[in-house]
N, C-alpha and C positions, 0 to 999 in steps of 0.2 A: 405510275410505274408500269412496265410491260406486264402482260397477263401472266405469262409463264416463261421461265428461262429457256424451255425447249423451243417455244415459238420464236423467241428472239434469236436463238442459236441457228434455227432453221432459216430465218430471214437473212441473217448475216452470211450464212453459207451460200444462199442463192445469190446474194449481191456479189460475193467474191467470185462465184461462177460467172456472173454477168460481166464482171470486169475482165475475167480471163478470156471470155469469148470475144469481147470487143478488141482485146489486145492481140488476138490471133489475126485480125484483119488490119487494125490500125497500129502502125509502128510508132512507138514513143508517145508523145503528147499525153503523158500520165496526168498532168494537172488539168488539161482540158477535159479529158475523159472523166476525171473525178468531179469537176465542176458541173459537167453535163448531168452526171448521175445525181448530184446534189439537187439540181433543179427538179429532176424527175421525182426524187424521194420527197422533196418538200412540196410537190404538187404545183410547181410554177412553170413559167415559160422562160426560154433562154434566147438571147441574141448572140450569135457567134460572128465575130469580125476577123477577117484575115484576107490576105492577098489570094488571088486564084491559085489553085493547084495544091492547097494544103490539106485536102481530103475532108473538108467540112461536110460536104454532101455525103460522102462515103461514111463518115462517122455517124451521122444521123440515121442513114439507112441501115447500118450495121446494128445500131442500138435497137431499131424497130424489129429487125430479124431475130435478134437475141432475146427479145421480150415477147415475141409472138403477138405483137400488137398490130392492128391494121395501120397501114402507112400510105400516105399520099404526098406526092411532091408537087408543089405549085411553082412554076417558073414565072416570076414576076417580070412583067414587061410594061412599057409605057401605055400600051393600048388595053391592058387588062381591066375589066369592069368588075364591080362588086358581085354581080350575078355569076360571073365566071368562078367565083370562090364559094359563094353561099349556095347557089342553085337558083332555079327559076321554075315558073309554072308553065306547063305546056298543055295545049288543048288536045284531049283524047276523046275517042268515041267508043262506046260500048257496042260491040258488033251484034250482040243479041237483041238489044232494045233500040239501038240507033241513037241513044241519048248521049249528048256530049257533056264533058265535064273537064275541069282543070285539075291537073295532077302536079304536085310539087316534085321536081327532079332534084335530088340532093346533090350539092356540089362537092368538091374535093375536101372542104373543111370538115366533112362528116367522116373523119378518121380519128384514130386514137393518137397517132403521131403525125403531125402535119409539118412538112418541111417547106417553109416559106423562103424559097431561094432568091437571093438578091432583092430583099424586100424594099430596098431604097431605090429600086428602078421603076416603081409604079407610082401613080399620082396619089395624093393624100386621101381622096375619096375611097379608093380601093384599100389603102392601108387601114383607114378607119373602120371599114367593114370587117376586116380580119380582127382588128384589135377589139372591136365590140364583141365578137364571138369569143375571143380569149377571155374577156372580162366576165361575160354573162354565162358562158358555158352553154349557150343556146343561140339559135338563129330564129328571128321572127320575119315571116314573109306572108304578106296578104292577111295580116291580122292573126295568123296562127304561129305559135311558138313551137319550135322543134328542138328538143334537147340533144346535146352532143353526147356521144358515148363516153363513159368514164373507163379508165383515166383518159384525160385529154391534154395533150401537150402541143404547143406551137414552138418549134425550134427554127428560128429565122437566121438567115445569113445575110451579111452585107459586105461589099467590097470597099475598103477604105481609100483606095487610090483613084477610083473613077469618080469624078465629080460632074462631068458633062452629062446631061440627060438623067440625073438622079434627083430624087426627092428625099432629102434627109428626114428621118422621123423627128417630129416635134418632141421637146423634152417631156411634156405631159404624157405622150404615148410611149416614150422610152421607159417611163416609170412603171408601165404595166409588165415589163419583163422583170422577172425575179433576179436574174443574173445577166451581166454583160461579159461574155467570155471572149478573151483575145486569143487568137490562134497564131502562134509565131512560127518562124522557120524551124525545121528540125536541126538537130546537131549533126556534125559530120558523120558520126557512127550511125545515127538514125537514117540519114539520107542515103548512106551506103546500103543499108538494109532495105530501104524503100525501093531503090533501083534494082536490087537483086530480086526482091519479091515480085515486082510488077513486070519484069521482063523475062521471067522464067515460067515455070509451071504454075497455073492459077491456084491461089489458096482456096481451100474448101470454104463454102459459105458457113457463116456462124450458125450454130444450132440453138434453138429456143431453150432457154434455161429458166425462164420466168414468164408468167402470164399476167393477164389483167388483174386477177384476184390476188396474185403475189404482190404486184405493185401497189394496189389499194391497201393491202394488209401492211405493207412496209410504210406507207404514208401514215397509217394510223399509229404504228409504233413510233414513228418519228415524233408525233405530237406528244407521246408519253415519255420521251426522253427528258430527264430532269435538268433544270438549270436553276442555279441559286439566285436569290434576290440581289446579291452583290454583283453577279454577272449581268443581270438585267439592268442594274443601275449603271454598270460600265458601258453597256450598249447605248443607253439613253445619253450618257455623258459624251460618248464618242460621236453620236449622230448630232447632238446639239452643238458640239464644238465645230461642226462643219459649216455652221451658219454664221456669217459675218456679224450679224446683229446680236448673237447670243454667245459670243466667245471672246476670250482675251488672247487667243492664239494669233500672234502677229502674222504668221505665214498665211493663215486663212483670211485675215482682214486685208492683206495686201493682194492676194491672188484670186480670191473666190468672189463670184457675183451672187450666186444663190447656193445655199446648202441643201442637204438632203432632208426630206420630210419624214414623218413617222413611219411610212411604209418601208423605209430603209432599215429601221430598227426591227420591224417584223421580219423582213427578209433575212436579216443577219442572224436572228435567233433561230428561225426555222432551218436555214441552211447549216448553221452550226450544229443543231440537233441531228440533222441528216448526216453530217460528217462524223459525228460521234457514233451513230448507229452503223455507218458504213465501215468504221474501224473497230466494231465490236464493243463499243462502250455505251453505257446507259446514262451518262451524265456529260454535260458540256464543259469543256475546259477552255482556258484562256487561249490556248493555241488554236482551238476550233474557231473561235471568234476572230482572231487575228488573221487566220487563213482565208476566211470568207469575206472579210471586209473589202478588199480591192474590187472583186467582181460585183459586190453589192453597191458600192459607192461610185463606181466608174461612170455610170450613166445618170447618176442622181446629183452629182456635184458639178456645178457650172462655173468654170473659171472665167475671169474677165478678159477683155481684149488685150490688156497688157500682158497677162499670163500667156495667152495664145501667141503673142509676138515674141515672148521669151522662150517659147517651146515648153512651157509648163502645163501639164495636163492634170486630170483628176487623179491619176495614179500617184503622182508626186504629192498631191494634197492628202490622199489616203495614207501614204507613208508618213507624212508629217504628223497626221492625226494619231497614228498608232505610236509614234515616238513621243508625242507631246501629251497625250491623255494618259494619266496614271491608271494602272490596272486595278482590279478589285482590292479593297483595303484588307479583306480577311485573308490570311495566309492559307486558309482551308479551302478557298474557292478557286 
């Protein structure tokens, strides 16, 4: 359980303020903003996918400014090398003694929020270098390990419509992202507001409302949010039902090639806890789990070729799972 109600109330208040600061710059996209905050609170990385011009880069930059975390943007290109991300050693000379030595110059990955822009436009070797840093929270160069500053988040974007000259992330590497967030077109009212804001007087930059210590403290509180055994059992049944070899669900057997692994269940529980805290609650509800299931399963369920030909994707499978897997048996959970 959380240490004190005052600490929890203070954390919830800061998170509400963070949401408001982001909303001052980003019009609409409430679900996208919420899912991005869930990834941060759960201590994971997120992959954002959407066509150009939907403010994906602006969203990440705004989040960094509102949290007062160090921020670096890496524009991925076909000629980007691993050392361009991680850093490299350079030969320097001590002017007093004349002695030469190698010094490690840290790359842009040494920031608390790293925007990996168009991650699918760079070759697998460079993608793997970033994903290794994401997994280990450290960079090893020349036999020396350099820890990355906490908290550390990689928020990557990719363009779904450009296929020429792109290098799609392998499924095993996609699994390293806690959430796969889809950014869709704005509504008519939101687009009207976007046009009004961006062609008039510039909006003031967001003000920092939370720092590194606040984010780390919120991550600790997320872990302390309670979840019943019945809810955990529901998550296990939901994830197992996504695997054709372990389910009787005809929809899954017909359309799915590979189901989600145990990491999906971990991600679902952690992000559901984060959602509960974000909404001022200390216990996970069924609605929390159902809300986070699509971005958790979206990149972990692989449909077969027949499904792709019929236009059926992982989101449709997630919907079928939520409809087909019964909820917790206890009415109190």
